PyMOL Python script that loads the backbone (N, CA, C, O; Angstrom):
from pymol import cmd

cmd.read_pdbstr("""\
ATOM      1  N   MET A   1       7.575  21.022  11.876  1.00  0.00           N
ATOM      2  CA  MET A   1       7.185  19.675  11.530  1.00  0.00           C
ATOM      3  C   MET A   1       5.868  19.371  11.614  1.00  0.00           C
ATOM      4  O   MET A   1       5.195  19.627  12.612  1.00  0.00           O
ATOM      5  N   MET A   2       5.343  18.710  10.390  1.00  0.00           N
ATOM      6  CA  MET A   2       3.969  18.088  10.280  1.00  0.00           C
ATOM      7  C   MET A   2       4.071  17.235  11.310  1.00  0.00           C
ATOM      8  O   MET A   2       5.150  16.730  11.616  1.00  0.00           O
ATOM      9  N   ALA A   3       2.685  16.934  12.096  1.00  0.00           N
ATOM     10  CA  ALA A   3       2.717  15.769  12.893  1.00  0.00           C
ATOM     11  C   ALA A   3       1.997  14.803  11.970  1.00  0.00           C
ATOM     12  O   ALA A   3       1.208  15.063  11.062  1.00  0.00           O
ATOM     13  N   LYS A   4       2.438  13.641  12.399  1.00  0.00           N
ATOM     14  CA  LYS A   4       1.997  12.355  11.828  1.00  0.00           C
ATOM     15  C   LYS A   4       0.657  11.994  12.550  1.00  0.00           C
ATOM     16  O   LYS A   4       0.290  12.265  13.693  1.00  0.00           O
ATOM     17  N   ARG A   5       0.049  11.320  11.569  1.00  0.00           N
ATOM     18  CA  ARG A   5      -1.468  10.754  12.086  1.00  0.00           C
ATOM     19  C   ARG A   5      -1.084   9.654  12.788  1.00  0.00           C
ATOM     20  O   ARG A   5       0.045   9.260  12.498  1.00  0.00           O
ATOM     21  N   SER A   6      -1.896   8.786  13.952  1.00  0.00           N
ATOM     22  CA  SER A   6      -1.565   7.923  14.670  1.00  0.00           C
ATOM     23  C   SER A   6      -1.682   6.595  13.786  1.00  0.00           C
ATOM     24  O   SER A   6      -2.700   6.402  13.121  1.00  0.00           O
ATOM     25  N   THR A   7      -0.689   5.740  13.789  1.00  0.00           N
ATOM     26  CA  THR A   7      -0.773   4.479  13.001  1.00  0.00           C
ATOM     27  C   THR A   7      -1.772   3.730  13.123  1.00  0.00           C
ATOM     28  O   THR A   7      -2.147   2.909  12.285  1.00  0.00           O
ATOM     29  N   ALA A   8      -2.345   3.990  14.323  1.00  0.00           N
ATOM     30  CA  ALA A   8      -3.743   3.294  14.628  1.00  0.00           C
ATOM     31  C   ALA A   8      -4.800   3.488  14.010  1.00  0.00           C
ATOM     32  O   ALA A   8      -5.675   2.626  13.930  1.00  0.00           O
ATOM     33  N   THR A   9      -4.891   4.771  13.421  1.00  0.00           N
ATOM     34  CA  THR A   9      -5.740   5.150  12.120  1.00  0.00           C
ATOM     35  C   THR A   9      -5.982   4.552  10.560  1.00  0.00           C
ATOM     36  O   THR A   9      -6.977   4.606   9.837  1.00  0.00           O
ATOM     37  N   VAL A  10      -4.832   4.039  10.378  1.00  0.00           N
ATOM     38  CA  VAL A  10      -4.457   3.482   9.008  1.00  0.00           C
ATOM     39  C   VAL A  10      -5.417   1.856   9.104  1.00  0.00           C
ATOM     40  O   VAL A  10      -5.218   0.833   9.758  1.00  0.00           O
ATOM     41  N   THR A  11      -6.320   2.191   8.269  1.00  0.00           N
ATOM     42  CA  THR A  11      -6.700   0.567   8.104  1.00  0.00           C
ATOM     43  C   THR A  11      -6.687   0.075   6.659  1.00  0.00           C
ATOM     44  O   THR A  11      -6.482   0.699   5.618  1.00  0.00           O
ATOM     45  N   THR A  12      -6.935  -1.094   6.855  1.00  0.00           N
ATOM     46  CA  THR A  12      -6.737  -2.063   5.328  1.00  0.00           C
ATOM     47  C   THR A  12      -7.846  -1.177   4.494  1.00  0.00           C
ATOM     48  O   THR A  12      -7.493  -0.998   3.329  1.00  0.00           O
ATOM     49  N   ARG A  13      -8.890  -0.689   4.777  1.00  0.00           N
ATOM     50  CA  ARG A  13      -9.703  -0.145   3.833  1.00  0.00           C
ATOM     51  C   ARG A  13      -9.057   1.096   3.280  1.00  0.00           C
ATOM     52  O   ARG A  13      -9.043   1.196   2.053  1.00  0.00           O
ATOM     53  N   ALA A  14      -8.446   2.191   4.098  1.00  0.00           N
ATOM     54  CA  ALA A  14      -7.959   3.225   3.684  1.00  0.00           C
ATOM     55  C   ALA A  14      -6.715   2.719   2.727  1.00  0.00           C
ATOM     56  O   ALA A  14      -6.554   3.329   1.670  1.00  0.00           O
ATOM     57  N   VAL A  15      -5.948   1.776   3.007  1.00  0.00           N
ATOM     58  CA  VAL A  15      -4.991   1.286   2.246  1.00  0.00           C
ATOM     59  C   VAL A  15      -5.630   1.078   0.814  1.00  0.00           C
ATOM     60  O   VAL A  15      -5.185   1.694  -0.155  1.00  0.00           O
ATOM     61  N   LYS A  16      -6.641   0.229   0.711  1.00  0.00           N
ATOM     62  CA  LYS A  16      -7.145  -0.494  -0.711  1.00  0.00           C
ATOM     63  C   LYS A  16      -7.692   0.588  -1.172  1.00  0.00           C
ATOM     64  O   LYS A  16      -7.733   0.695  -2.397  1.00  0.00           O
ATOM     65  N   ALA A  17      -8.099   1.372  -0.572  1.00  0.00           N
ATOM     66  CA  ALA A  17      -9.153   2.727  -1.330  1.00  0.00           C
ATOM     67  C   ALA A  17      -8.012   3.556  -2.329  1.00  0.00           C
ATOM     68  O   ALA A  17      -8.094   3.726  -3.545  1.00  0.00           O
ATOM     69  N   ALA A  18      -6.790   4.064  -1.281  1.00  0.00           N
ATOM     70  CA  ALA A  18      -5.864   4.517  -1.950  1.00  0.00           C
ATOM     71  C   ALA A  18      -5.225   3.694  -3.349  1.00  0.00           C
ATOM     72  O   ALA A  18      -5.103   4.304  -4.411  1.00  0.00           O
ATOM     73  N   LEU A  19      -4.879   2.397  -3.225  1.00  0.00           N
ATOM     74  CA  LEU A  19      -4.560   1.891  -4.234  1.00  0.00           C
ATOM     75  C   LEU A  19      -6.005   1.259  -5.268  1.00  0.00           C
ATOM     76  O   LEU A  19      -5.888   0.666  -6.340  1.00  0.00           O
ATOM     77  N   THR A  20      -6.841   1.480  -4.815  1.00  0.00           N
ATOM     78  CA  THR A  20      -8.039   1.559  -6.015  1.00  0.00           C
ATOM     79  C   THR A  20      -8.464   3.104  -6.894  1.00  0.00           C
ATOM     80  O   THR A  20      -9.084   3.242  -7.949  1.00  0.00           O
ATOM     81  N   LYS A  21      -7.931   4.006  -6.095  1.00  0.00           N
ATOM     82  CA  LYS A  21      -7.801   5.640  -6.593  1.00  0.00           C
ATOM     83  C   LYS A  21      -6.744   5.500  -8.073  1.00  0.00           C
ATOM     84  O   LYS A  21      -7.062   5.607  -9.258  1.00  0.00           O
ATOM     85  N   GLU A  22      -5.415   5.225  -7.449  1.00  0.00           N
ATOM     86  CA  GLU A  22      -4.188   5.288  -7.625  1.00  0.00           C
ATOM     87  C   GLU A  22      -3.618   3.980  -7.933  1.00  0.00           C
ATOM     88  O   GLU A  22      -2.884   3.612  -7.016  1.00  0.00           O
ATOM     89  N   PRO A  23      -3.692   3.161  -8.880  1.00  0.00           N
ATOM     90  CA  PRO A  23      -3.112   1.730  -8.903  1.00  0.00           C
ATOM     91  C   PRO A  23      -1.310   2.188  -9.047  1.00  0.00           C
ATOM     92  O   PRO A  23      -0.771   3.228  -9.424  1.00  0.00           O
ATOM     93  N   GLY A  24      -0.802   0.978  -8.593  1.00  0.00           N
ATOM     94  CA  GLY A  24       0.895   1.601  -8.551  1.00  0.00           C
ATOM     95  C   GLY A  24       1.459   2.680  -7.593  1.00  0.00           C
ATOM     96  O   GLY A  24       2.168   3.648  -7.869  1.00  0.00           O
ATOM     97  N   LEU A  25       1.183   2.450  -6.921  1.00  0.00           N
ATOM     98  CA  LEU A  25       1.598   3.525  -5.718  1.00  0.00           C
ATOM     99  C   LEU A  25       2.817   2.485  -4.611  1.00  0.00           C
ATOM    100  O   LEU A  25       2.780   1.401  -4.029  1.00  0.00           O
ATOM    101  N   THR A  26       3.722   3.519  -4.785  1.00  0.00           N
ATOM    102  CA  THR A  26       4.696   3.151  -3.829  1.00  0.00           C
ATOM    103  C   THR A  26       4.659   3.250  -2.411  1.00  0.00           C
ATOM    104  O   THR A  26       4.061   4.259  -2.038  1.00  0.00           O
ATOM    105  N   VAL A  27       5.143   2.470  -1.419  1.00  0.00           N
ATOM    106  CA  VAL A  27       5.463   2.909  -0.049  1.00  0.00           C
ATOM    107  C   VAL A  27       5.206   3.841   0.100  1.00  0.00           C
ATOM    108  O   VAL A  27       4.092   4.163   0.513  1.00  0.00           O
ATOM    109  N   LYS A  28       6.378   4.870  -0.248  1.00  0.00           N
ATOM    110  CA  LYS A  28       6.468   6.009   0.176  1.00  0.00           C
ATOM    111  C   LYS A  28       5.410   7.279  -0.200  1.00  0.00           C
ATOM    112  O   LYS A  28       5.311   8.390   0.321  1.00  0.00           O
ATOM    113  N   ASP A  29       4.590   6.603  -1.422  1.00  0.00           N
ATOM    114  CA  ASP A  29       3.541   7.302  -1.772  1.00  0.00           C
ATOM    115  C   ASP A  29       2.155   7.179  -0.696  1.00  0.00           C
ATOM    116  O   ASP A  29       1.329   8.021  -0.345  1.00  0.00           O
ATOM    117  N   LEU A  30       2.294   6.007  -0.427  1.00  0.00           N
ATOM    118  CA  LEU A  30       1.218   5.573   0.258  1.00  0.00           C
ATOM    119  C   LEU A  30       1.296   6.089   1.881  1.00  0.00           C
ATOM    120  O   LEU A  30       0.380   6.463   2.614  1.00  0.00           O
ATOM    121  N   ALA A  31       2.935   5.943   2.182  1.00  0.00           N
ATOM    122  CA  ALA A  31       2.893   6.709   3.479  1.00  0.00           C
ATOM    123  C   ALA A  31       2.378   7.896   3.583  1.00  0.00           C
ATOM    124  O   ALA A  31       1.757   8.217   4.596  1.00  0.00           O
ATOM    125  N   GLU A  32       2.549   8.679   2.612  1.00  0.00           N
ATOM    126  CA  GLU A  32       2.609  10.200   2.469  1.00  0.00           C
ATOM    127  C   GLU A  32       1.078  10.392   2.270  1.00  0.00           C
ATOM    128  O   GLU A  32       0.463  11.182   2.986  1.00  0.00           O
ATOM    129  N   ARG A  33       0.544   9.762   1.423  1.00  0.00           N
ATOM    130  CA  ARG A  33      -1.347  10.003   1.606  1.00  0.00           C
ATOM    131  C   ARG A  33      -1.961   9.898   2.645  1.00  0.00           C
ATOM    132  O   ARG A  33      -2.970  10.524   2.971  1.00  0.00           O
ATOM    133  N   LEU A  34      -0.926   8.435   3.726  1.00  0.00           N
ATOM    134  CA  LEU A  34      -2.076   7.910   4.785  1.00  0.00           C
ATOM    135  C   LEU A  34      -1.444   8.931   6.099  1.00  0.00           C
ATOM    136  O   LEU A  34      -2.098   9.119   7.125  1.00  0.00           O
ATOM    137  N   GLY A  35      -0.101   9.526   5.870  1.00  0.00           N
ATOM    138  CA  GLY A  35       0.107  10.428   7.079  1.00  0.00           C
ATOM    139  C   GLY A  35       0.907   9.700   7.771  1.00  0.00           C
ATOM    140  O   GLY A  35       1.250  10.330   8.771  1.00  0.00           O
ATOM    141  N   VAL A  36       1.561   8.256   7.707  1.00  0.00           N
ATOM    142  CA  VAL A  36       2.632   7.727   8.570  1.00  0.00           C
ATOM    143  C   VAL A  36       3.861   7.553   8.435  1.00  0.00           C
ATOM    144  O   VAL A  36       4.162   7.976   7.319  1.00  0.00           O
ATOM    145  N   ASN A  37       4.735   7.165   8.957  1.00  0.00           N
ATOM    146  CA  ASN A  37       5.946   6.749   8.827  1.00  0.00           C
ATOM    147  C   ASN A  37       6.038   5.624   7.494  1.00  0.00           C
ATOM    148  O   ASN A  37       5.129   4.811   7.327  1.00  0.00           O
ATOM    149  N   ARG A  38       6.992   5.668   6.761  1.00  0.00           N
ATOM    150  CA  ARG A  38       7.191   4.825   5.907  1.00  0.00           C
ATOM    151  C   ARG A  38       8.036   3.463   5.792  1.00  0.00           C
ATOM    152  O   ARG A  38       8.191   2.687   4.850  1.00  0.00           O
ATOM    153  N   GLN A  39       8.424   3.467   6.839  1.00  0.00           N
ATOM    154  CA  GLN A  39       8.965   2.209   7.765  1.00  0.00           C
ATOM    155  C   GLN A  39       7.305   1.291   8.241  1.00  0.00           C
ATOM    156  O   GLN A  39       7.041   0.129   7.929  1.00  0.00           O
ATOM    157  N   PHE A  40       6.538   2.109   8.936  1.00  0.00           N
ATOM    158  CA  PHE A  40       5.298   1.477   9.288  1.00  0.00           C
ATOM    159  C   PHE A  40       4.598   0.816   8.035  1.00  0.00           C
ATOM    160  O   PHE A  40       4.409  -0.395   7.919  1.00  0.00           O
ATOM    161  N   MET A  41       4.254   1.743   7.148  1.00  0.00           N
ATOM    162  CA  MET A  41       3.791   1.362   5.713  1.00  0.00           C
ATOM    163  C   MET A  41       3.981   0.090   5.739  1.00  0.00           C
ATOM    164  O   MET A  41       3.178  -0.799   6.022  1.00  0.00           O
ATOM    165  N   ALA A  42       5.587  -0.008   5.292  1.00  0.00           N
ATOM    166  CA  ALA A  42       6.226  -1.145   4.592  1.00  0.00           C
ATOM    167  C   ALA A  42       5.739  -2.172   5.024  1.00  0.00           C
ATOM    168  O   ALA A  42       5.279  -3.081   4.333  1.00  0.00           O
ATOM    169  N   GLY A  43       5.794  -2.127   6.294  1.00  0.00           N
ATOM    170  CA  GLY A  43       5.482  -4.001   7.222  1.00  0.00           C
ATOM    171  C   GLY A  43       3.668  -3.840   6.935  1.00  0.00           C
ATOM    172  O   GLY A  43       3.007  -4.784   6.501  1.00  0.00           O
ATOM    173  N   TYR A  44       3.331  -3.079   7.122  1.00  0.00           N
ATOM    174  CA  TYR A  44       1.396  -3.129   7.247  1.00  0.00           C
ATOM    175  C   TYR A  44       1.426  -3.505   5.872  1.00  0.00           C
ATOM    176  O   TYR A  44       0.608  -4.410   5.708  1.00  0.00           O
ATOM    177  N   LEU A  45       2.038  -3.192   4.762  1.00  0.00           N
ATOM    178  CA  LEU A  45       1.791  -3.520   3.213  1.00  0.00           C
ATOM    179  C   LEU A  45       2.227  -4.860   3.089  1.00  0.00           C
ATOM    180  O   LEU A  45       1.653  -5.649   2.339  1.00  0.00           O
ATOM    181  N   ALA A  46       3.436  -5.241   3.939  1.00  0.00           N
ATOM    182  CA  ALA A  46       3.813  -6.998   3.980  1.00  0.00           C
ATOM    183  C   ALA A  46       3.032  -7.749   4.552  1.00  0.00           C
ATOM    184  O   ALA A  46       3.182  -8.961   4.402  1.00  0.00           O
ATOM    185  N   ALA A  47       2.072  -7.289   5.296  1.00  0.00           N
ATOM    186  CA  ALA A  47       1.086  -7.706   5.854  1.00  0.00           C
ATOM    187  C   ALA A  47       0.018  -8.449   4.897  1.00  0.00           C
ATOM    188  O   ALA A  47      -0.145  -9.649   4.676  1.00  0.00           O
ATOM    189  N   LEU A  48      -0.631  -7.337   4.423  1.00  0.00           N
ATOM    190  CA  LEU A  48      -1.338  -7.305   3.338  1.00  0.00           C
ATOM    191  C   LEU A  48      -1.226  -8.166   2.256  1.00  0.00           C
ATOM    192  O   LEU A  48      -2.153  -8.781   1.728  1.00  0.00           O
ATOM    193  N   GLN A  49      -0.035  -8.186   1.943  1.00  0.00           N
ATOM    194  CA  GLN A  49       0.415  -8.819   0.737  1.00  0.00           C
ATOM    195  C   GLN A  49       0.642  -9.961   0.993  1.00  0.00           C
ATOM    196  O   GLN A  49       0.787 -10.758   0.065  1.00  0.00           O
ATOM    197  N   GLU A  50       0.750 -10.417   2.460  1.00  0.00           N
ATOM    198  CA  GLU A  50       1.139 -12.129   2.871  1.00  0.00           C
ATOM    199  C   GLU A  50      -0.495 -12.624   3.127  1.00  0.00           C
ATOM    200  O   GLU A  50      -0.947 -13.769   3.119  1.00  0.00           O
ATOM    201  N   ARG A  51      -1.207 -11.303   3.358  1.00  0.00           N
ATOM    202  CA  ARG A  51      -2.702 -11.844   3.388  1.00  0.00           C
ATOM    203  C   ARG A  51      -3.736 -11.906   2.061  1.00  0.00           C
ATOM    204  O   ARG A  51      -4.959 -11.960   1.928  1.00  0.00           O
ATOM    205  N   LYS A  52      -2.603 -11.868   1.169  1.00  0.00           N
ATOM    206  CA  LYS A  52      -3.361 -11.874  -0.309  1.00  0.00           C
ATOM    207  C   LYS A  52      -4.241 -10.810  -0.609  1.00  0.00           C
ATOM    208  O   LYS A  52      -4.906 -10.898  -1.641  1.00  0.00           O
ATOM    209  N   GLU A  53      -4.355  -9.841   0.104  1.00  0.00           N
ATOM    210  CA  GLU A  53      -5.365  -8.687  -0.378  1.00  0.00           C
ATOM    211  C   GLU A  53      -4.441  -7.781  -1.174  1.00  0.00           C
ATOM    212  O   GLU A  53      -5.161  -6.934  -1.703  1.00  0.00           O
ATOM    213  N   ILE A  54      -3.421  -7.620  -1.433  1.00  0.00           N
ATOM    214  CA  ILE A  54      -2.692  -6.549  -2.188  1.00  0.00           C
ATOM    215  C   ILE A  54      -1.271  -7.631  -2.988  1.00  0.00           C
ATOM    216  O   ILE A  54      -0.803  -8.731  -2.693  1.00  0.00           O
ATOM    217  N   SER A  55      -1.035  -6.833  -3.855  1.00  0.00           N
ATOM    218  CA  SER A  55      -0.112  -7.639  -4.873  1.00  0.00           C
ATOM    219  C   SER A  55       1.216  -6.304  -4.766  1.00  0.00           C
ATOM    220  O   SER A  55       1.184  -5.083  -4.607  1.00  0.00           O
ATOM    221  N   CYS A  56       2.100  -7.137  -4.916  1.00  0.00           N
ATOM    222  CA  CYS A  56       3.152  -5.803  -5.142  1.00  0.00           C
ATOM    223  C   CYS A  56       4.062  -6.499  -6.624  1.00  0.00           C
ATOM    224  O   CYS A  56       4.015  -7.685  -6.952  1.00  0.00           O
ATOM    225  N   ARG A  57       4.824  -5.443  -7.327  1.00  0.00           N
ATOM    226  CA  ARG A  57       5.347  -5.768  -8.385  1.00  0.00           C
ATOM    227  C   ARG A  57       6.769  -4.813  -8.360  1.00  0.00           C
ATOM    228  O   ARG A  57       6.557  -3.621  -8.580  1.00  0.00           O
ATOM    229  N   THR A  58       8.070  -5.167  -8.138  1.00  0.00           N
ATOM    230  CA  THR A  58       9.091  -4.568  -8.235  1.00  0.00           C
ATOM    231  C   THR A  58       9.633  -3.919  -9.580  1.00  0.00           C
ATOM    232  O   THR A  58       9.696  -4.664 -10.558  1.00  0.00           O
ATOM    233  N   VAL A  59       9.966  -2.806  -9.693  1.00  0.00           N
ATOM    234  CA  VAL A  59      10.367  -2.001 -10.898  1.00  0.00           C
ATOM    235  C   VAL A  59      11.476  -1.079 -10.293  1.00  0.00           C
ATOM    236  O   VAL A  59      11.417  -0.130  -9.511  1.00  0.00           O
ATOM    237  N   GLY A  60      12.404  -1.636 -10.871  1.00  0.00           N
ATOM    238  CA  GLY A  60      13.806  -0.840 -10.732  1.00  0.00           C
ATOM    239  C   GLY A  60      14.435  -1.113  -9.064  1.00  0.00           C
ATOM    240  O   GLY A  60      14.725  -2.251  -8.696  1.00  0.00           O
ATOM    241  N   PRO A  61      14.575   0.019  -8.218  1.00  0.00           N
ATOM    242  CA  PRO A  61      14.747  -0.002  -6.647  1.00  0.00           C
ATOM    243  C   PRO A  61      13.268  -0.395  -6.017  1.00  0.00           C
ATOM    244  O   PRO A  61      13.132  -1.049  -4.983  1.00  0.00           O
ATOM    245  N   ALA A  62      12.193   0.117  -6.818  1.00  0.00           N
ATOM    246  CA  ALA A  62      10.907   0.441  -6.287  1.00  0.00           C
ATOM    247  C   ALA A  62       9.834  -0.770  -6.317  1.00  0.00           C
ATOM    248  O   ALA A  62       9.609  -1.655  -7.143  1.00  0.00           O
ATOM    249  N   ARG A  63       9.175  -0.381  -4.861  1.00  0.00           N
ATOM    250  CA  ARG A  63       7.974  -1.704  -5.502  1.00  0.00           C
ATOM    251  C   ARG A  63       6.652  -1.034  -5.520  1.00  0.00           C
ATOM    252  O   ARG A  63       6.395   0.095  -5.102  1.00  0.00           O
ATOM    253  N   ILE A  64       5.890  -1.855  -6.039  1.00  0.00           N
ATOM    254  CA  ILE A  64       4.678  -0.840  -6.549  1.00  0.00           C
ATOM    255  C   ILE A  64       3.401  -1.665  -6.083  1.00  0.00           C
ATOM    256  O   ILE A  64       3.332  -2.869  -6.330  1.00  0.00           O
ATOM    257  N   TYR A  65       2.488  -1.056  -5.470  1.00  0.00           N
ATOM    258  CA  TYR A  65       1.307  -2.442  -5.051  1.00  0.00           C
ATOM    259  C   TYR A  65       0.097  -1.665  -5.600  1.00  0.00           C
ATOM    260  O   TYR A  65       0.031  -0.462  -5.853  1.00  0.00           O
ATOM    261  N   PHE A  66      -0.923  -2.692  -5.739  1.00  0.00           N
ATOM    262  CA  PHE A  66      -1.903  -2.842  -6.143  1.00  0.00           C
ATOM    263  C   PHE A  66      -2.922  -3.170  -5.355  1.00  0.00           C
ATOM    264  O   PHE A  66      -2.576  -3.618  -4.262  1.00  0.00           O
ATOM    265  N   ASN A  67      -4.426  -3.071  -5.613  1.00  0.00           N
ATOM    266  CA  ASN A  67      -5.500  -3.689  -4.915  1.00  0.00           C
ATOM    267  C   ASN A  67      -5.638  -4.653  -5.614  1.00  0.00           C
ATOM    268  O   ASN A  67      -5.660  -4.345  -6.805  1.00  0.00           O
ATOM    269  N   LEU A  68      -5.750  -5.761  -5.408  1.00  0.00           N
ATOM    270  CA  LEU A  68      -6.100  -7.152  -5.725  1.00  0.00           C
ATOM    271  C   LEU A  68      -7.981  -7.451  -6.163  1.00  0.00           C
ATOM    272  O   LEU A  68      -8.642  -8.185  -6.898  1.00  0.00           O
ATOM    273  N   ALA A  69      -8.161  -6.543  -5.339  1.00  0.00           N
ATOM    274  CA  ALA A  69      -9.811  -6.760  -4.916  1.00  0.00           C
ATOM    275  C   ALA A  69     -10.550  -6.236  -6.002  1.00  0.00           C
ATOM    276  O   ALA A  69     -11.735  -6.519  -6.176  1.00  0.00           O
ATOM    277  N   GLU A  70      -9.687  -5.235  -6.986  1.00  0.00           N
ATOM    278  CA  GLU A  70     -10.530  -4.470  -8.006  1.00  0.00           C
ATOM    279  C   GLU A  70     -10.252  -5.338  -9.151  1.00  0.00           C
ATOM    280  O   GLU A  70     -11.151  -5.118  -9.962  1.00  0.00           O
ATOM    281  N   THR A  71      -9.635  -6.011  -9.504  1.00  0.00           N
ATOM    282  CA  THR A  71      -9.438  -6.812 -10.931  1.00  0.00           C
ATOM    283  C   THR A  71      -9.866  -8.338 -10.743  1.00  0.00           C
ATOM    284  O   THR A  71     -10.207  -9.105 -11.643  1.00  0.00           O
ATOM    285  N   GLY A  72      -9.778  -8.601  -9.427  1.00  0.00           N
ATOM    286  CA  GLY A  72     -10.228 -10.215  -9.163  1.00  0.00           C
ATOM    287  C   GLY A  72      -8.802 -11.077  -9.817  1.00  0.00           C
ATOM    288  O   GLY A  72      -8.656 -12.299  -9.802  1.00  0.00           O
ATOM    289  N   LYS A  73      -7.817 -10.043 -10.388  1.00  0.00           N
ATOM    290  CA  LYS A  73      -6.294 -11.014 -10.723  1.00  0.00           C
ATOM    291  C   LYS A  73      -5.337 -10.317 -10.084  1.00  0.00           C
ATOM    292  O   LYS A  73      -5.583  -9.356  -9.355  1.00  0.00           O
ATOM    293  N   ASP A  74      -4.137 -10.787 -10.334  1.00  0.00           N
ATOM    294  CA  ASP A  74      -2.781 -10.125  -9.697  1.00  0.00           C
ATOM    295  C   ASP A  74      -2.382  -9.242 -10.803  1.00  0.00           C
ATOM    296  O   ASP A  74      -2.083  -9.916 -11.789  1.00  0.00           O
ATOM    297  N   PRO A  75      -2.257  -7.818 -11.017  1.00  0.00           N
ATOM    298  CA  PRO A  75      -1.833  -7.081 -12.218  1.00  0.00           C
ATOM    299  C   PRO A  75      -0.520  -6.980 -11.894  1.00  0.00           C
ATOM    300  O   PRO A  75       0.104  -6.139 -12.540  1.00  0.00           O
ATOM    301  N   ALA A  76       0.141  -7.664 -10.990  1.00  0.00           N
ATOM    302  CA  ALA A  76       1.872  -7.631 -10.733  1.00  0.00           C
ATOM    303  C   ALA A  76       2.047  -8.957 -11.349  1.00  0.00           C
ATOM    304  O   ALA A  76       3.231  -9.194 -11.587  1.00  0.00           O
ATOM    305  N   GLY A  77       1.295  -9.818 -11.652  1.00  0.00           N
ATOM    306  CA  GLY A  77       1.212 -10.491 -12.547  1.00  0.00           C
ATOM    307  C   GLY A  77       1.832 -12.173 -11.698  1.00  0.00           C
ATOM    308  O   GLY A  77       2.014 -13.322 -12.102  1.00  0.00           O
ATOM    309  N   GLY A  78       1.970 -11.507 -10.464  1.00  0.00           N
ATOM    310  CA  GLY A  78       2.124 -13.213  -9.433  1.00  0.00           C
ATOM    311  C   GLY A  78       1.375 -13.613  -8.960  1.00  0.00           C
ATOM    312  O   GLY A  78       1.529 -14.666  -8.341  1.00  0.00           O
TER     313      GLY A  78
END
""", "prot")
cmd.dss("prot")
cmd.show_as("cartoon", "prot")
cmd.util.cbc("prot")
cmd.orient("prot")
């Protein structure tokens, strides 16, 4: 079993950097890249979205996330 990184090491900077490098990642993608639990990541992303630091678009059953700071506008159209 692979050990997960402490949730304390996930930062807004790390999430936004991942979304800058690869826009349109899902919760699962981000959780895997940052080594944390998917449920934790979903809550963290919801908080960032509420603070208007990232945006989200629903595509089928998945939500995909974007860094708002990169473009200055919401690529999800909202």
